[in-house]
C-alpha positions as CSV (number, residue, x, y, z in Angstrom):
1,M,94.0,111.9,88.4
2,N,95.9,108.5,88.3
3,S,93.4,105.7,87.9
4,L,95.6,103.3,90.0
5,P,95.4,103.4,93.8
6,L,97.9,105.6,95.8
7,V,100.2,103.3,97.9
8,I,100.9,104.9,101.3
9,F,103.9,103.3,103.2
10,D,104.5,103.5,106.8
11,C,108.2,104.1,107.5
12,D,109.6,102.2,110.6
13,G,109.4,98.4,110.1
14,V,108.1,98.7,106.5
15,L,110.6,100.8,104.7
16,V,113.6,100.7,107.2
17,D,114.4,97.7,109.5
18,S,114.3,99.9,112.7
19,E,112.0,98.1,115.0
20,R,114.5,95.6,116.2
21,L,116.9,98.3,117.1
22,V,114.1,100.5,118.8
23,Q,112.8,97.5,120.8
24,D,116.3,96.8,122.2
25,I,116.9,100.4,123.2
26,D,113.4,100.7,124.7
27,M,113.7,97.5,126.9
28,R,117.0,98.9,128.2
29,M,116.0,102.4,128.8
30,I,112.4,101.9,129.9
31,G,113.6,99.2,132.2
32,G,115.9,101.8,133.8
33,L,112.7,103.7,134.9
34,G,111.4,100.7,136.7
35,W,109.2,99.0,134.1
36,N,110.9,95.9,132.7
37,I,108.9,96.1,129.4
38,T,108.9,93.1,127.0
39,R,109.0,92.9,123.3
40,Q,105.3,91.8,123.4
41,E,104.3,94.8,125.5
42,I,106.1,97.1,123.0
43,L,104.2,95.4,120.2
44,E,100.8,95.8,121.9
45,Q,101.2,99.2,123.5
46,H,103.8,101.3,121.6
47,L,104.2,100.0,118.1
48,G,103.1,102.6,115.6
49,R,102.3,105.2,118.3
50,S,103.5,108.7,118.5
51,E,106.2,109.7,121.0
52,D,103.8,111.6,123.2
53,A,101.5,108.6,123.4
54,V,104.4,106.4,124.4
55,M,105.7,108.8,127.0
56,A,102.2,109.0,128.6
57,N,101.9,105.3,128.7
58,I,105.3,105.0,130.4
59,A,104.3,107.5,132.9
60,R,101.0,105.5,133.7
61,R,103.0,102.3,134.2
62,I,105.7,103.6,136.4
63,G,103.3,105.9,138.4
64,R,105.2,109.1,137.9
65,P,106.1,111.6,135.2
66,V,108.9,110.5,132.8
67,P,112.2,112.4,133.5
68,E,112.3,115.6,131.4
69,D,115.4,114.5,129.5
70,F,114.2,111.0,128.8
71,P,112.6,111.6,125.4
72,Q,115.7,113.4,124.1
73,C,118.0,110.8,125.5
74,R,115.9,108.0,123.9
75,R,116.0,109.9,120.5
76,S,119.8,110.3,120.8
77,A,120.1,106.5,121.4
78,Y,118.1,105.7,118.4
79,E,120.0,108.2,116.2
80,Q,123.3,106.5,117.2
81,D,122.1,103.0,116.7
82,F,120.5,104.0,113.3
83,K,123.7,105.5,112.1
84,D,125.7,102.3,113.0
85,H,123.2,99.5,112.2
86,L,120.1,100.7,110.2
87,K,119.2,98.9,106.8
88,E,116.4,99.1,104.5
89,V,113.7,96.3,104.8
90,S,114.7,93.5,102.4
91,G,112.9,93.8,99.1
92,V,111.2,97.1,99.7
93,R,113.4,99.2,97.2
94,Q,112.4,96.8,94.4
95,A,108.8,96.9,95.4
96,V,108.5,100.6,95.3
97,Q,110.4,100.8,91.9
98,E,108.1,98.2,90.5
99,L,105.0,100.1,91.7
100,H,106.3,103.2,90.1
101,G,107.1,101.3,86.9
102,V,103.5,100.2,86.5
103,G,102.2,103.6,87.3
104,H,101.3,103.8,91.0
105,D,101.9,107.0,93.0
106,T,103.4,106.4,96.4
107,C,104.2,108.4,99.5
108,V,105.2,107.9,103.2
109,A,103.0,108.5,106.3
110,S,104.7,107.9,109.6
111,S,104.3,108.5,113.3
112,G,108.0,109.5,113.3
113,S,109.2,113.0,113.0
114,H,110.6,114.6,109.8
115,A,114.0,114.8,111.5
116,T,113.8,111.0,112.2
117,M,112.9,110.2,108.6
118,R,115.5,112.4,107.2
119,L,118.0,110.2,109.2
120,T,116.4,106.8,108.5
121,L,115.4,107.3,104.8
122,G,118.6,109.1,104.2
123,K,120.8,106.5,105.7
124,T,119.2,103.7,103.8
125,G,119.1,105.7,100.4
126,L,115.3,105.4,100.3
127,R,114.6,109.1,100.6
128,T,115.0,109.7,96.9
129,L,112.2,107.3,96.1
130,F,109.8,109.5,98.1
131,E,111.2,113.1,97.9
132,G,108.5,115.6,98.4
133,R,106.0,113.0,99.4
134,I,106.8,112.3,103.0
135,F,104.2,113.1,105.8
136,S,104.7,113.0,109.6
137,A,102.2,112.7,112.4
138,D,103.7,116.0,113.5
139,E,101.6,117.6,110.7
140,V,98.2,116.5,112.2
141,A,96.2,116.9,115.5
142,H,96.0,113.2,116.3
143,G,98.4,110.4,115.4
144,K,97.6,106.7,114.8
145,P,95.2,105.0,115.5
146,A,93.2,108.1,114.6
147,P,92.9,108.4,110.7
148,D,94.2,112.0,110.5
149,L,97.6,111.2,109.1
150,F,96.5,109.0,106.3
151,L,93.7,111.3,105.4
152,H,96.2,114.2,105.3
153,A,98.5,112.2,103.0
154,A,95.8,111.4,100.7
155,E,94.5,114.9,100.5
156,Q,98.0,116.2,99.8
157,M,98.5,113.7,97.1
158,G,95.2,114.5,95.5
159,Y,93.4,111.1,96.2
160,R,90.2,110.1,97.7
161,P,90.6,107.8,100.7
162,E,88.8,104.8,98.9
163,R,91.5,105.0,96.3
164,C,94.3,104.4,98.7
165,V,96.2,101.4,99.9
166,V,98.2,101.6,103.1
167,V,101.2,99.3,103.8
168,E,101.5,98.9,107.7
169,D,103.2,96.8,110.3
170,S,101.4,97.9,113.4
171,P,97.8,97.3,114.7
172,S,97.4,101.0,115.4
173,G,98.4,101.7,111.8
174,V,96.0,99.3,110.4
175,A,93.2,100.6,112.6
176,A,94.1,104.2,111.4
177,A,93.9,103.2,107.8
178,L,90.6,101.3,108.1
179,S,89.2,104.3,110.0
180,A,90.3,106.5,107.1
181,G,88.4,104.2,104.8
182,M,91.4,102.8,103.0
183,A,92.5,99.3,102.1
184,V,95.3,97.9,104.2
185,V,98.2,95.5,103.5
186,G,99.7,94.2,106.7
187,Y,103.5,93.5,106.6
188,S,104.3,90.8,109.2
189,A,108.1,90.5,109.3
190,L,108.2,91.2,113.0
191,T,104.5,91.7,113.9
192,P,102.5,88.4,114.4
193,E,100.0,88.3,111.6
194,V,97.2,87.7,114.0
195,A,97.9,91.1,115.7
196,Y,96.5,93.0,112.8
197,T,94.5,90.5,110.7
198,S,92.1,90.5,113.7
199,V,91.8,94.3,113.0
200,G,91.3,93.7,109.4
201,S,93.8,93.7,106.5
202,V,95.4,91.6,103.8
203,G,98.6,90.0,105.3
204,L,101.9,89.3,103.7
205,T,105.4,88.4,104.8
206,H,107.6,88.8,101.8
207,L,107.3,92.5,100.9
208,R,108.1,92.6,97.2
209,L,106.0,89.7,95.8
210,G,103.3,89.8,98.6
211,L,102.7,93.6,98.0
212,L,102.4,93.3,94.3
213,L,100.0,90.3,94.5
214,A,97.9,92.0,97.2
215,L,97.6,95.1,95.1
216,V,96.6,93.1,92.1
217,L,93.8,91.6,94.2
218,L,92.9,95.0,95.7
219,E,92.8,96.7,92.1
220,D,90.3,94.0,91.1
221,V,88.1,95.0,94.1
222,F,88.4,98.7,93.3
223,D,87.4,98.0,89.6
224,F,84.5,95.8,90.7
225,F,83.0,98.5,93.0
226,A,83.7,101.3,90.4
227,G,81.5,99.4,88.0
228,L,78.6,99.5,90.3
229,F,78.4,103.4,90.3
């Protein structure tokens, strides 16, 4: 087994710069259902959650079931906008390559479907960095903030939870990782740092340098605790 921690990346907002596009579409489409949702409400109630959880929350807020075709229309709007405008998060490609260069294993664990990640990671050219190591909430019973997805990814990669570091941009993802017994690095390009440092994580804003520095600190912690047993 690799003696270095496994680094598990969330996808949307961490690898691909999709959150701005998603928020614009959701404000327009959910607003059309009668809830004039704000960016702050999206952050607090939807960021990092599965589609089923989001649809259930919308239904609660508007007081009726979401139209049957709404999820597919929303996915189609995402797909078109991603094809036209999606980019990778600045610095992330170099961060992943440097992690591989020093010996870290990496994978992706996202609330998004495999179909969505084929589009987003394929469009940005990041898929080749993670081929065969991409895990979706579709594979587990409970999505974030439950720990199931991260535990599944760690098991498939052959790592114990305490030997994993998760890079997340959502409070629900941070909570999921901590519940799984994993260290967490919070990426705060769009998410206010207070939103997840209050849950518990190491925060960073510049992905490449911040990630590597945070991992150095976390490896020192791992080494310290390993010496106690």
